[in-house]
C-alpha positions, 0 to 999 in steps of 0.5 A, a space after each residue: 490535482 496534485 503533482 507528485 514525484 511517483 506515478 502508478 507502477 512505479 517501485 519505490 522504497 519507504 523512507 520512514 514508518 513502520 514499513 521503513 526500508 521496504 521496497 513496493 509498487 505503487 498500485 494507486 495514489 490518492 490524492 485527496 489524502 496525499 498517499 500512496 497504495 503499496 503492494 510490498 513484495 515478499 512479506 512474511 506472515 508476521 508482516 501479514 499479521 501487522 498490516 491489517 484486516 478490514 471486514 467486509 459485507 456479504 455480497 455476489 462478489 464476496 459470497 462469504 464476507 468476512 475478514 480481508 487483507 488491507 493493502 499498505 498506505 503510505 504518505 507520498 512524502 516517505 516514499 523515494 523512486 527506485 533508481 533503476 
């Protein structure tokens, strides 16, 4: 188990990459890949289109199946904890 400078629920700022200078809340930490899953606030429709989609099978939980939005995943070294 790795130790990180951020934890679930922290508000962070993205330093580099496609989501640079965006602020988000950590939803999960993927320790095997050293990544954090972010919920980025204030996304425009254009940003949502860039975020990507994922196809899912039909199931009882999702009777129609189809496409759903994916969350933003960023490497843990590319985020900084926002000072409060």
